[in-house]
C-alpha positions in Angstrom: 27.2 2.2 -7.9 27.2 1.7 -11.7 25.0 -0.9 -13.2 25.3 -1.8 -16.9 26.9 1.6 -17.5 24.2 3.5 -15.6 24.8 5.3 -12.4 22.6 4.3 -9.4 22.7 6.9 -6.6 22.9 6.3 -2.9 20.5 9.2 -2.4 17.7 6.9 -3.7 17.5 5.5 -0.1 16.8 8.9 1.3 14.0 9.5 -1.2 12.6 6.1 -0.5 12.9 6.7 3.3 10.9 9.9 3.3 8.3 8.3 1.0 8.1 5.4 3.5 7.7 7.8 6.4 4.7 9.6 5.0 3.0 6.3 3.9 3.7 5.0 7.4 2.0 8.0 8.9 -1.1 8.1 6.7 -1.8 4.5 7.6 -1.7 5.2 11.3 -4.3 8.0 10.7 -6.4 5.6 8.7 -6.6 2.7 11.2 -6.5 4.5 14.5 -10.1 4.0 15.5 -10.3 0.3 14.5 -9.0 -1.2 17.8 -11.0 1.1 20.0 -14.3 1.1 18.1 -16.5 0.6 21.1 -14.7 3.3 23.2 -14.8 5.7 20.3 -18.5 5.1 19.8 -19.1 6.1 23.5 -16.7 9.0 23.3 -18.4 10.6 20.3 -21.9 9.4 21.3 -22.5 7.5 18.0 -22.9 3.9 16.8 -20.1 1.5 16.0 -21.0 1.8 12.3 -20.5 5.6 12.5 -17.0 4.9 13.9 -16.3 2.4 11.1 -17.0 5.3 8.7 -13.8 6.9 9.8 -11.9 4.1 8.1 -14.3 3.7 5.2 -14.0 7.4 4.4 -10.4 6.7 3.2 -11.7 4.0 0.8 -14.6 6.0 -0.4 -12.4 9.0 -1.2 -10.1 6.9 -3.3 -12.8 6.1 -5.8 -13.1 9.6 -7.4 -9.5 10.7 -6.5 -7.3 7.8 -7.6 -7.1 8.6 -11.3 -6.7 12.4 -10.8 -3.9 11.6 -8.3 -2.2 9.2 -10.8 -2.5 11.9 -13.5 -0.8 14.5 -11.3 2.0 12.0 -10.4 2.6 11.2 -14.0 2.4 14.8 -15.4 3.8 16.9 -12.6 6.0 14.3 -10.9 5.6 12.4 -7.7 7.4 15.0 -5.5 4.7 17.6 -6.5 1.8 15.3 -6.1 3.0 13.7 -2.8 4.0 17.2 -1.6 0.3 18.2 -2.0 -0.7 15.1 -0.1 1.6 15.5 2.8 0.5 19.1 3.4 -3.1 17.9 3.6 -2.0 15.1 5.9 -0.2 17.4 8.3 -2.9 20.1 8.4 -5.9 17.7 8.8 -4.0 15.4 11.2 -3.5 18.2 13.7 -7.1 19.5 13.0 -8.6 16.1 14.0 -6.8 16.2 17.3 -8.2 19.7 17.9 -11.7 18.5 17.2 -12.2 17.2 20.7 -15.3 15.0 21.1 -17.1 16.7 18.3 -17.8 13.8 15.9 -18.7 16.0 12.9 -15.5 18.0 13.1 -13.4 14.8 13.5 -15.1 13.3 10.5 -14.5 16.5 8.5 -10.8 16.3 9.3 -10.8 12.6 8.4 -12.2 13.5 5.0 -9.3 15.9 4.5 -6.9 13.0 5.4 -8.7 10.7 3.1 -8.2 13.2 0.2 -4.5 13.2 0.9 -4.0 9.4 0.8 -4.3 8.7 -3.0 -1.5 11.3 -3.6 0.8 9.2 -1.4 -0.2 5.7 -2.2 -0.4 6.0 -5.9 3.3 6.9 -6.1 4.4 3.5 -4.6 5.8 2.3 -7.9 6.8 5.7 -9.3 9.4 6.4 -6.7 11.4 3.1 -7.3 10.9 3.6 -11.1 12.6 7.0 -11.0 15.5 6.1 -8.7 16.1 2.3 -8.7 17.4 -0.2 -11.3 14.9 -2.7 -12.7 16.1 -5.6 -10.5 15.5 -3.6 -7.3 12.1 -2.1 -8.0 9.9 -4.8 -6.5 12.1 -4.6 -3.4 11.6 -0.8 -3.4 7.9 -1.2 -3.7 8.0 -3.8 -1.0 9.7 -1.5 1.4 7.1 1.3 0.9 4.5 -1.4 1.4 6.3 -2.4 4.5 6.2 1.1 5.9 2.4 1.2 5.3 2.0 -2.1 7.1 4.1 -1.0 10.0 2.0 2.2 10.2 -1.2 0.1 10.3 0.3 -2.2 13.0 1.5 0.8 15.1 -2.0 2.3 14.9 -3.6 -0.9 16.0 -1.3 -1.6 18.9 -0.3 1.9 20.1 -3.8 3.5 20.1 -5.2 1.3 22.9 -2.1 1.8 24.9 -2.2 5.6 24.5 -5.9 5.6 25.1 -5.4 4.1 28.6 -3.7 7.3 29.7 -5.3 10.1 27.6 -8.5 11.1 25.7 -9.1 10.0 22.2 -8.8 13.6 21.0 -5.3 13.8 22.6 -4.3 10.5 20.9 -5.3 12.0 17.6 -3.3 15.2 18.4 -0.2 13.1 19.0 -0.7 11.4 15.7 -1.3 14.8 14.0 2.0 16.1 15.3 3.8 13.0 13.9 2.0 13.7 10.5 3.2 17.3 10.5 6.8 16.2 11.1 6.7 13.5 8.4 5.3 16.1 6.0 8.2 18.6 6.7 10.8 15.8 6.3 9.3 14.8 2.9 9.2 18.4 1.6 12.8 19.0 2.7 14.4 15.8 1.4 12.4 14.3 -1.5 13.8 14.9 -5.0 12.0 14.0 -8.2 14.8 12.1 -10.0 18.6 11.5 -10.0 21.1 13.3 -12.2 21.1 10.4 -14.6 18.6 7.5 -15.1 19.4 4.2 -13.3 18.7 2.1 -16.4 18.3 2.5 -20.2 15.9 5.3 -21.3 13.4 2.9 -22.8 12.9 1.4 -19.3 12.3 4.8 -17.7 10.2 6.8 -20.2 6.6 5.9 -20.3 3.6 6.7 -22.5 1.4 9.7 -22.0 -1.1 9.3 -19.2 -4.2 8.9 -21.4 -2.5 6.6 -23.9 -1.1 4.6 -21.0 -4.5 4.3 -19.4 -6.1 3.1 -22.6 -3.3 0.6 -23.1 -3.5 -0.8 -19.5 -7.3 -1.4 -19.8 -6.6 -3.6 -22.9 -4.1 -5.8 -21.1 -6.0 -9.0 -20.1 -3.6 -10.1 -17.4 -3.7 -6.7 -15.8 -7.6 -6.7 -15.8 -7.6 -10.1 -14.2 -5.2 -8.9 -11.5 -7.4 -5.9 -10.9 -10.3 -8.3 -10.1 -8.1 -10.2 -7.6 -7.1 -6.9 -6.1 -10.7 -6.0 -5.5 -11.2 -9.2 -3.5 -7.8 -9.2 -1.7 -8.0 -5.5 -0.6 -11.6 -5.9 0.3 -10.7 -8.7 2.7 -7.7 -7.0 4.1 -9.6 -3.7 4.7 -12.6 -5.6 6.1 -10.5 -7.6 8.6 -8.6 -4.5 9.8 -11.7 -2.3 10.0 -13.8 -4.8 12.0 -11.0 -6.6 13.8 -12.4 -6.0 17.3 -15.9 -6.9 16.3 -14.8 -10.1 14.4 -13.2 -11.7 17.5 -15.4 -10.3 20.2 -18.3 -12.8 19.9 -15.7 -15.6 20.6 -14.8 -14.0 24.0 -11.7 -12.1 22.9 -10.9 -8.6 24.1 -10.0 -5.3 22.5 -6.4 -5.9 23.6 -6.5 -9.2 21.8 -7.8 -7.4 18.7 -4.8 -5.0 18.8 -2.3 -7.9 19.1 -4.1 -9.8 16.3 -3.9 -6.8 14.0 -0.2 -6.3 14.9 0.7 -9.9 14.1 -1.3 -9.8 10.9 0.8 -6.8 9.8 4.1 -8.1 11.3 3.6 -11.2 9.1 2.8 -8.8 6.2 6.0 -6.8 6.8 8.1 -9.9 6.7 6.3 -11.4 3.8 6.5 -8.2 1.7 10.2 -8.0 2.2 11.1 -11.7 1.9 8.8 -12.6 -1.0 9.5 -9.4 -2.9 13.2 -10.0 -2.7 12.8 -13.6 -3.9 10.6 -12.3 -6.7 13.3 -9.9 -7.8 16.1 -12.5 -7.4 14.3 -15.2 -9.4 12.7 -12.7 -11.8 9.3 -14.3 -11.2 6.0 -12.7 -10.2 3.1 -15.0 -10.9 4.3 -17.9 -8.8 4.5 -15.7 -5.7 1.1 -14.1 -6.4 -0.5 -17.6 -6.6 1.4 -18.8 -3.5 0.2 -15.8 -1.5 -3.5 -16.3 -2.2 -3.4 -20.1 -1.9 -1.8 -20.0 1.6 -3.8 -17.0 2.8 -7.1 -18.8 2.3 -6.7 -21.5 4.9 -5.0 -19.0 7.2 -8.1 -16.8 7.0 -10.3 -19.8 7.9 -8.2 -20.3 11.0 -8.8 -16.7 12.0 -12.5 -17.2 11.4 -13.0 -20.2 13.6 -10.2 -20.3 16.2 -11.3 -20.1 19.8 -7.7 -20.5 21.2 -5.6 -17.3 21.4 -2.3 -18.9 20.2 -4.1 -20.5 17.2 -5.8 -17.2 16.4 -2.6 -15.3 16.6 -0.7 -17.9 14.5 -3.4 -17.8 11.8 -3.3 -14.0 11.7 0.5 -14.0 11.3 0.4 -16.5 8.4 -2.5 -14.6 6.8 -0.5 -11.4 6.9 2.7 -13.0 5.6 1.1 -14.4 2.4 -1.9 -12.1 1.7 -0.1 -8.8 2.1 3.0 -9.9 0.3 0.9 -10.1 -2.9 0.5 -6.3 -3.0 4.1 -5.1 -3.8 4.8 -8.1 -6.1 1.5 -7.5 -7.9 2.2 -3.8 -8.3 5.5 -4.5 -10.0 3.9 -7.2 -12.1 1.3 -4.7 -13.2 4.0 -2.0 -14.0 5.8 -4.5 -16.1 2.9 -6.2 -17.9 1.3 -2.8 -18.8 4.5 -1.2 -20.1 4.7 1.5 -21.4 1.8 2.7 -19.2 3.2 5.1 -16.5 3.7 3.5 -13.2 1.5 6.1 -11.5 -1.3 5.2 -13.8 -1.1 1.4 -13.3 -0.7 1.8 -9.6 -3.5 4.3 -9.5 -5.8 1.8 -11.1 -4.8 -0.9 -8.6 -5.4 1.4 -5.7 -8.7 2.5 -7.2 -10.0 -1.1 -7.5 -8.6 -2.0 -4.0 -10.2 1.0 -2.3 -13.4 0.5 -4.2 -13.7 -2.7 -2.2 -15.1 -0.5 0.5 -18.4 -2.1 -0.6 -17.0 -5.4 0.6 -16.3 -3.8 4.0 -19.8 -2.7 4.3 -21.1 -6.0 3.0 -19.3 -7.7 5.9 -21.3 -5.6 8.3 -24.5 -6.4 6.6 -23.8 -10.2 6.7 -23.2 -10.3 10.4 -25.4 -12.9 12.2 -27.8 -12.1 15.0 -25.1 -12.7 17.6 -22.7 -10.3 15.8 -20.5 -13.0 14.1 -18.7 -12.2 10.9 -18.3 -16.0 10.0 -20.5 -15.9 6.8 -18.6 -13.1 5.2 -15.2 -14.6 6.2 -16.0 -18.0 4.8 -17.0 -16.3 1.6 -13.7 -14.5 1.6 -11.8 -17.8 1.9 -13.6 -19.1 -1.2 -12.9 -15.9 -3.1 -9.2 -16.2 -2.3 -9.0 -19.7 -3.6 -10.7 -18.6 -6.8 -8.2 -15.7 -7.1 -5.3 -18.2 -6.8 -6.8 -20.3 -9.7 -7.3 -17.2 -11.8 -3.7 -15.9 -11.3 -2.2 -19.4 -11.9 -3.3 -19.0 -15.6 -1.2 -15.9 -16.1 2.5 -15.7 -17.2 5.3 -13.6 -16.0 5.7 -10.3 -18.0 8.1 -10.2 -20.9 10.0 -7.5 -19.1 12.2 -10.1 -17.3 15.6 -9.6 -16.0 17.1 -11.3 -19.0 15.3 -8.9 -21.4 16.4 -5.9 -19.3 20.1 -7.1 -19.5 19.7 -7.6 -23.2 18.3 -4.2 -23.8 21.0 -2.6 -21.6 23.7 -4.4 -23.6 22.1 -3.5 -26.9 22.1 0.2 -25.9 25.7 0.1 -24.8 27.0 -1.9 -27.7 25.1 -0.3 -30.5 26.1 2.6 -32.7 25.4 5.1 -29.9 27.2 3.1 -27.3 30.3 5.3 -26.9 28.3 8.5 -26.3 25.9 6.8 -24.0 28.6 5.2 -22.0 30.5 8.4 -21.7 27.3 10.2 -20.7 26.6 7.7 -18.0 29.9 8.4 -16.5 29.7 12.2 -16.8 27.5 12.6 -13.8 27.6 14.8 -10.7 28.7 13.3 -7.4 26.1 10.9 -6.1 23.0 13.0 -5.2 19.7 14.3 -6.5 19.3 16.3 -9.7 16.4 18.5 -8.5 
């Protein structure tokens, strides 16, 4: 495929696929205890809060590691940084399964997995930026987001099913084996960049990491989006971490919690793909960010108060469709509005603020009522989502629109250096990776 004189390689889908696979797996390892919190507490002889720490560890680790991971991605390349992460994921995934019923060892292995996560998630925008043309990048980010959501959904649904026939340690060992296989696939198949760039050089090359970081932190729309990310990711992580405990006071079961989580993430998968594709096609970001938060707010209210299973499940699906779809569109919005900040740096800051919202997850536990209800914190979340929608509605789409990209490509090809560039773009190896 040749776009505006630049070669786009079919191998980009292989690189994207293995990146999706490892992000799919790390999310399973993150969420695996959430739908069986009560059983895990009995298995390890600890409190439900101690079980919640398995999930919160991932968020806590992100705070000091997000920017170093972004720096490694931007300086050494995503293949090197993600390769480091997948090795940790495979080793500690298996180790957690071998820990048996020893809570301390299982937590130690979980810390190792938590260290791996930033090196995988902070490359979400970098992989499409290296391999995909501008008008496919939000879709590429959306597909990686999709893989992460599916991983979370699988962890929520499959864990209770596996638990019915095997011990928790054996379940973790199964997931560890999957992690090891995904790591091997990534190391074998991932490549850093194609033989020739998929777009004009000025849309690929980015500023140095430190300069890019300083620039990003001076971009007001990006800072406002970071504030919204803190709220949105806090709500998402809080609901998925405490899903069983949120619905239990209303008489729902652990199985219902698993289905709710799966529907939340199924909606997210569909929303991430559909709305990201529409965002790319229409070359609009802000309208979909506002739409996502505005519809997610009433959907979360339904999840908060519903006492009917069909209504609860419908609310969860709509919540996932609109809230989660904000993530890939917002990441691409950030990569464009902070240009020329490296994608790994802008994404790293987003992930840092999102995972810093672990304080919100803990706050939800502190705000529980005497009968165990999460209603106060969930109502607060609804209000915060509406405020976020108002804040984002005041922003404008980045200048790096499709029209500007086309204009830049045309200028490059029609300018004084056009012949040599055009020839260079055609003098490429057969479709495949460069490294």
